[in-house]
LUMKEVEX-316626 format. One line per field, with one value per residue (C-alpha): z, y, x; residue number from 1. Coordinates in Angstrom, 3 decimals, always signed. Example, Ala and Ser with C-alpha at 12.3 -4.5 7.8 and 13.67 -1.06 7.14 Angstrom:
LUMKEVEX-316626
w	c(+7.800 +7.140)
v	c(-4.500 -1.060)
u	c(+12.300 +13.670)
num	c(1 2)
***
This chain:
LUMKEVEX-316626
w	c(+66.567 +69.640 +72.545 +75.840 +78.224 +81.040 +84.286 +84.770 +88.333 +88.962 +92.086 +92.339 +90.610 +90.579 +93.830 +91.845 +89.124 +91.749 +93.194 +90.044 +87.539 +88.828 +89.100 +86.724 +84.089 +80.560 +80.149 +83.378 +82.143 +78.835 +80.697 +82.791 +79.753 +77.015 +77.232 +74.507 +74.832 +71.673 +69.511 +69.591 +68.166 +65.336 +64.344 +64.992 +61.270 +60.975 +63.098 +62.668 +65.943 +65.461 +62.528 +62.509 +65.039 +68.276 +67.828 +70.339 +71.493 +69.237 +72.210 +73.299 +69.779 +69.370 +72.682 +71.408 +68.232 +70.333 +72.386 +69.109 +68.078 +71.447 +71.932 +68.302 +68.566 +65.666 +65.673 +67.287 +69.819 +71.050 +71.669 +73.460 +75.608 +76.397 +77.820 +79.983 +80.738 +83.573 +82.342 +79.006 +80.774 +82.919 +79.865 +77.975 +80.905 +81.203 +84.252 +85.242 +84.066 +80.996 +77.550 +74.665 +71.062 +68.314 +66.591 +63.286 +64.956 +65.229 +61.513 +60.583 +62.856 +61.542 +57.872 +57.818 +60.845 +61.299 +57.919 +56.967 +57.130 +60.544 +61.936 +60.973 +62.876 +65.935 +65.829 +65.545 +68.550 +70.674 +69.761 +70.689 +74.133 +74.541 +73.573 +76.108 +78.833 +77.984 +76.656 +73.205 +72.941 +69.471 +70.490 +69.395 +67.000 +65.035 +61.565 +60.403 +58.519 +59.190 +56.730 +56.693 +55.001 +52.865 +53.523 +50.060 +48.421 +45.843 +42.541 +39.403 +36.563 +34.716 +37.734 +38.245 +34.627 +34.699 +37.940 +36.465 +33.319 +35.459 +37.395 +34.147 +32.840 +36.141 +36.279 +32.706 +33.708 +36.376 +33.569 +30.760 +30.953 +27.180 +26.730 +29.251 +27.450 +24.108 +25.568 +26.840 +30.199 +29.170 +27.768 +31.111 +32.941 +30.399 +30.728 +34.453 +33.629 +30.624 +30.691 +29.114 +28.283 +30.054 +32.241 +29.348 +27.106 +29.752 +30.251 +26.515 +26.107 +29.007 +27.653 +24.255 +25.843 +27.926 +24.839 +22.908 +25.809 +26.093 +22.336 +22.131 +25.397 +24.515 +21.114 +22.602 +25.278 +22.799 +20.461 +23.351 +24.498 +27.837 +29.551 +31.392 +35.152 +37.346 +38.679 +35.146 +34.276 +37.364 +36.502 +32.917 +34.182 +36.440 +33.574 +31.346 +34.104 +34.778 +31.074 +30.873 +34.044 +32.428 +30.594 +32.133 +32.554 +34.120 +37.447 +40.197 +39.423 +40.489 +42.978 +43.462 +42.127 +45.608 +47.002 +43.912 +45.891 +47.499 +46.032 +46.513 +49.094 +49.688 +52.586 +52.317 +51.120 +52.316 +50.237 +51.209 +49.502 +51.073 +52.403 +54.487 +57.438 +57.594 +61.047 +62.869 +66.649 +69.850 +70.746 +74.522 +74.758 +71.415 +70.802 +67.074 +65.867 +62.154 +59.907 +56.177 +54.523 +51.091 +48.891 +49.978 +47.017 +48.085 +49.162 +52.799 +51.937 +49.863 +52.949 +55.221 +53.945 +53.611 +57.137 +58.749 +56.709 +57.742 +61.388 +61.432 +59.706 +62.044 +65.386 +64.925 +65.779 +64.371 +65.895 +66.866 +66.053 +63.777 +63.865 +60.956 +59.349 +56.076 +53.946 +54.596 +53.627 +50.576 +49.558 +49.316 +52.805 +54.332 +52.498 +53.699 +57.329 +57.187 +55.811 +58.744 +61.199 +62.227 +63.302 +61.150 +62.969 +59.825 +59.108 +55.954 +53.072 +50.877 +52.872 +49.790 +48.225 +51.472 +51.850 +48.297 +49.048 +51.940 +54.717 +57.593 +57.922 +61.007 +61.066 +61.524 +64.957 +68.237 +70.627 +74.411 +75.586 +79.273 +79.160 +76.065 +74.186 +70.664 +69.500 +65.963 +63.585 +64.688 +68.329 +69.637 +72.223 +72.079 +74.878 +75.949 +74.518 +75.375 +74.375 +72.544 +74.372 +71.371 +71.230 +67.442 +67.697 +70.878 +70.789 +72.295 +70.123 +69.886 +66.576 +65.842 +66.176)
v	c(+133.974 +133.954 +136.359 +135.012 +133.695 +135.999 +134.812 +135.350 +136.539 +140.305 +142.337 +140.707 +137.451 +134.455 +135.722 +138.116 +135.601 +133.023 +135.477 +137.157 +134.270 +131.715 +128.074 +127.102 +129.705 +128.287 +129.393 +127.627 +124.456 +124.628 +125.074 +122.003 +119.812 +121.033 +121.308 +123.798 +123.296 +121.130 +124.212 +125.287 +121.945 +122.044 +125.593 +125.192 +125.391 +128.750 +130.507 +130.923 +130.390 +133.393 +135.570 +138.095 +140.220 +138.475 +137.022 +136.192 +132.561 +130.309 +129.011 +132.569 +133.549 +130.430 +131.146 +134.669 +133.224 +130.787 +133.684 +135.319 +132.256 +131.692 +135.275 +136.395 +139.158 +140.940 +141.327 +144.751 +143.594 +140.559 +142.683 +145.356 +142.727 +141.098 +144.445 +144.988 +141.583 +139.604 +136.312 +136.881 +137.693 +134.575 +132.362 +133.986 +133.473 +137.210 +139.218 +141.713 +144.658 +142.924 +144.522 +142.926 +142.852 +145.015 +143.681 +143.295 +140.544 +138.444 +138.533 +137.909 +134.876 +133.468 +133.853 +133.455 +131.329 +129.132 +128.694 +126.062 +123.009 +123.778 +124.769 +121.347 +119.683 +121.846 +121.009 +117.293 +117.391 +119.229 +116.643 +113.815 +115.343 +115.656 +111.989 +111.067 +112.973 +111.191 +114.309 +112.776 +109.236 +109.373 +107.536 +110.209 +112.931 +115.791 +116.983 +120.460 +123.502 +127.207 +130.015 +132.284 +135.630 +136.775 +140.247 +141.547 +144.022 +142.573 +144.387 +143.976 +141.706 +144.818 +145.982 +142.509 +142.202 +145.751 +145.097 +141.937 +143.866 +146.611 +144.051 +142.643 +146.090 +147.164 +143.970 +144.592 +148.188 +146.921 +145.400 +147.925 +151.025 +151.473 +147.947 +148.648 +151.859 +150.062 +147.406 +149.949 +151.376 +154.877 +153.579 +151.889 +155.210 +156.637 +153.581 +154.270 +157.718 +156.657 +156.964 +154.278 +154.212 +150.852 +148.387 +145.892 +148.363 +149.001 +145.262 +144.632 +147.345 +145.930 +142.372 +143.568 +145.420 +142.353 +140.122 +142.448 +142.499 +138.703 +138.367 +140.866 +140.706 +137.707 +139.125 +142.575 +141.172 +138.915 +141.854 +143.682 +140.550 +140.548 +137.197 +136.890 +136.643 +134.207 +137.159 +138.130 +134.554 +134.459 +137.798 +136.679 +133.481 +135.465 +137.787 +134.799 +133.315 +136.600 +136.838 +133.173 +133.438 +135.875 +132.946 +131.881 +128.231 +129.108 +127.409 +128.054 +131.775 +134.122 +136.754 +138.856 +138.987 +140.104 +136.664 +134.425 +131.242 +132.682 +131.763 +132.766 +130.631 +130.338 +129.127 +129.492 +133.093 +134.397 +134.573 +135.406 +135.506 +133.385 +129.888 +127.075 +125.390 +121.780 +120.283 +117.016 +117.291 +115.398 +115.653 +115.803 +118.298 +120.132 +119.498 +119.633 +116.517 +117.284 +120.320 +121.012 +124.434 +124.765 +127.579 +128.673 +126.976 +123.485 +121.151 +120.038 +116.451 +115.990 +116.479 +113.760 +110.829 +112.726 +114.152 +110.789 +109.115 +111.691 +111.539 +107.762 +107.922 +110.539 +109.802 +106.267 +107.629 +106.033 +107.188 +104.803 +107.499 +110.534 +113.423 +115.847 +118.082 +117.395 +118.743 +115.430 +113.226 +111.739 +108.126 +107.514 +108.972 +106.731 +103.730 +104.529 +104.930 +101.699 +99.899 +101.148 +100.214 +103.856 +104.885 +107.845 +110.463 +112.541 +114.653 +113.737 +116.152 +115.128 +113.725 +113.154 +110.852 +108.962 +108.518 +107.225 +104.773 +103.302 +104.999 +106.945 +110.694 +112.862 +113.654 +109.947 +109.903 +111.173 +112.960 +113.046 +116.050 +115.322 +111.886 +112.549 +109.560 +108.862 +106.520 +105.170 +104.536 +100.877 +101.908 +101.091 +103.517 +104.487 +103.688 +105.211 +108.631 +111.696 +115.318 +116.475 +119.179 +121.518 +123.506 +123.211 +119.484 +119.281 +117.395 +120.085 +120.431 +118.087 +116.275 +116.772 +114.408)
u	c(+199.636 +197.412 +197.204 +198.585 +195.947 +194.885 +193.258 +189.530 +189.891 +189.772 +189.075 +185.636 +186.582 +184.301 +182.749 +180.545 +179.637 +178.619 +176.116 +174.841 +174.597 +172.014 +173.033 +170.214 +171.166 +171.391 +175.012 +176.014 +174.312 +176.184 +179.475 +178.723 +178.045 +180.396 +184.178 +185.153 +188.911 +188.871 +188.209 +191.856 +192.957 +190.396 +191.389 +195.109 +195.984 +194.196 +196.847 +200.619 +202.501 +204.830 +203.736 +200.898 +199.062 +198.057 +194.557 +191.846 +191.764 +189.611 +187.604 +186.774 +185.659 +183.523 +181.807 +181.103 +179.547 +177.513 +176.131 +175.140 +173.172 +171.491 +170.325 +169.967 +172.584 +174.239 +178.036 +177.710 +175.113 +177.036 +180.141 +178.109 +176.370 +179.714 +180.831 +177.751 +176.182 +177.782 +176.302 +178.054 +181.332 +181.010 +180.450 +183.330 +185.694 +186.356 +187.254 +184.566 +186.672 +188.165 +188.027 +186.116 +187.438 +185.948 +182.816 +184.697 +186.749 +183.580 +182.746 +186.401 +186.596 +183.327 +184.296 +188.082 +188.966 +185.908 +184.238 +181.685 +183.963 +185.470 +182.071 +180.739 +183.602 +182.899 +179.187 +179.919 +182.249 +179.661 +177.017 +179.427 +179.865 +176.085 +175.713 +178.391 +176.514 +173.254 +171.510 +171.114 +169.784 +168.268 +165.081 +162.609 +163.633 +162.085 +163.023 +162.086 +163.352 +163.607 +164.155 +167.196 +166.659 +169.588 +170.986 +170.094 +167.753 +165.389 +164.960 +162.864 +164.015 +165.175 +167.172 +168.650 +169.845 +171.217 +173.122 +174.653 +175.628 +177.134 +179.204 +180.620 +181.590 +183.147 +185.194 +186.403 +187.196 +189.615 +191.693 +191.171 +188.963 +188.904 +187.605 +184.827 +183.861 +183.849 +181.534 +179.004 +180.126 +179.014 +175.722 +175.035 +175.098 +172.651 +170.372 +169.932 +168.516 +166.426 +162.626 +160.444 +156.751 +156.354 +158.225 +158.186 +160.008 +162.668 +163.190 +163.438 +166.096 +168.091 +167.879 +169.100 +172.035 +172.922 +172.789 +175.088 +177.544 +177.597 +178.116 +180.978 +182.915 +185.098 +186.118 +186.792 +189.079 +190.862 +191.526 +193.207 +195.042 +193.277 +192.728 +189.361 +189.845 +187.916 +185.921 +184.902 +183.935 +181.723 +180.079 +179.453 +177.834 +175.500 +174.551 +173.745 +171.581 +169.770 +168.859 +167.795 +165.684 +163.263 +161.658 +158.337 +159.367 +162.737 +163.451 +165.976 +165.935 +168.721 +167.508 +170.648 +174.231 +175.306 +174.383 +174.179 +173.450 +170.304 +166.920 +163.296 +161.507 +157.780 +155.658 +151.884 +151.446 +154.817 +157.994 +161.559 +164.970 +167.668 +168.160 +166.696 +168.338 +167.131 +167.656 +167.130 +167.000 +166.387 +162.701 +163.175 +166.052 +165.871 +169.585 +170.357 +172.166 +172.283 +171.944 +171.994 +171.708 +170.108 +168.780 +165.291 +163.582 +164.710 +161.907 +161.854 +160.996 +164.151 +166.344 +164.931 +166.973 +170.304 +170.023 +169.301 +172.041 +174.657 +173.577 +173.896 +177.280 +178.792 +177.100 +175.699 +172.239 +169.098 +165.802 +163.035 +160.456 +160.636 +158.164 +157.714 +155.111 +153.287 +156.149 +157.945 +154.981 +156.691 +156.212 +159.956 +160.466 +157.801 +159.228 +162.751 +161.635 +159.646 +162.702 +164.766 +161.974 +161.555 +158.039 +156.976 +154.887 +154.386 +151.315 +149.386 +149.812 +146.860 +143.956 +141.809 +144.373 +144.849 +141.094 +140.758 +143.550 +141.560 +143.552 +142.004 +142.473 +142.956 +139.241 +138.451 +140.140 +138.693 +141.046 +140.615 +142.696 +142.088 +143.690 +145.834 +144.409 +143.211 +140.465 +140.796 +137.826 +137.769 +137.250 +140.730 +142.147 +145.814 +148.263 +151.602 +150.696 +152.761 +152.921 +156.034 +157.968 +157.924 +154.684 +154.488 +153.835 +151.754 +148.474 +146.288 +143.186 +140.214 +140.163 +143.860 +146.776)
num	c(1 2 3 4 5 6 7 8 9 10 11 12 13 14 15 16 17 18 19 20 21 22 23 24 25 26 27 28 29 30 31 32 33 34 35 36 37 38 39 40 41 42 43 44 45 46 47 48 49 50 51 52 53 54 55 56 57 58 59 60 61 62 63 64 65 66 67 68 69 70 71 72 73 74 75 76 77 78 79 80 81 82 83 84 85 86 87 88 89 90 91 92 93 94 95 96 97 98 99 100 101 102 103 104 105 106 107 108 109 110 111 112 113 114 115 116 117 118 119 120 121 122 123 124 125 126 127 128 129 130 131 132 133 134 135 136 137 138 139 140 141 142 143 144 145 146 147 148 149 150 151 152 153 154 155 156 157 158 159 160 161 162 163 164 165 166 167 168 169 170 171 172 173 174 175 176 177 178 179 180 181 182 183 184 185 186 187 188 189 190 191 192 193 194 195 196 197 198 199 200 201 202 203 204 205 206 207 208 209 210 211 212 213 214 215 216 217 218 219 220 221 222 223 224 225 226 227 228 229 230 231 232 233 234 235 236 237 238 239 240 241 242 243 244 245 246 247 248 249 250 251 252 253 254 255 256 257 258 259 260 261 262 263 264 265 266 267 268 269 270 271 272 273 274 275 276 277 278 279 280 281 282 283 284 285 286 287 288 289 290 291 292 293 294 295 296 297 298 299 300 301 302 303 304 305 306 307 308 309 310 311 312 313 314 315 316 317 318 319 320 321 322 323 324 325 326 327 328 329 330 331 332 333 334 335 336 337 338 339 340 341 342 343 344 345 346 347 348 349 350 351 352 353 354 355 356 357 358 359 360 361 362 363 364 365 366 367 368 369 370 371 372 373 374 375 376 377 378 379 380 381 382 383 384 385 386 387 388 389 390 391 392 393 394 395 396 397 398 399 400 401)
***
């Protein structure tokens, strides 16, 4: 059930907000464009009308989550800022002296009320409103990715296998402690304290212990007439993967049993455990019109066609021009864009191959930064040039396009 609505006006009321929050403030602009009242309808099935403790209104909670995203706040920070920051209070529709819910309410709403499926519906509705207000036209778009670091601690292969083995034994222990002890629960505690002459020796011992556990757990449970739970099946699967991933040619390696979907990503010389958010957005306004989340080891180029297809299906948007970095310079992507008559402004990934194929490279063009024009190797000068609003893609260095 939901809490009854309370008016925003207090002793100071909107009088104070009108004077403190500037008319050109980002949060005022969002309020002018987006009507969030639809959120209650989308999340209606997440609340019982009469049973349960009174919950905060879905629209209020979504606005709180949106503030988190815009300003990069943690759950604790967004609640603290909502108490002290008048712009936050204005956007949340709170009275100046109104109380703010506990920070745990934010994480509960995000995970239990909103979830991935409902969030997608909310995002789609916001984009529809932006299209209706003329903020999204789909003429020129950008596709890119950003990394999301998982909230996990990385360990060595030995530590990873041991943690997976520990999870299996602890899950068995929930059902039958004797079975867990028979399978090596006591030995696990000793293994944590053991000293080895080398890291290779420690890994080998752990792999052997994991193999013995995998070989014997099913028979041990059957002999005690214990049926494996879904949790145990999941833990066994992660242990099997952790053991298999030690092979040199193993791909899609597990990085943590705490977040089993996370993977190790790499960009130039930097690596990170987690995910990638692949986005397509309006070039002029930066409004995101499509998003897909993948493990961090997914290639950027593989997401171009699915993102454009989903965007066209949901919002009927097909860009005239698409800008991307060299990670999207795949033959199948260029072929697909050409087939859809979309101009591809994609950086070349392998200049040597392009040169051998008879194509010109970036170095073959001359750039005039004063007039923002390019001259091609044949001497033709470009027309209707413009700088993209995002600094990452601006044409601001001689010799670069």
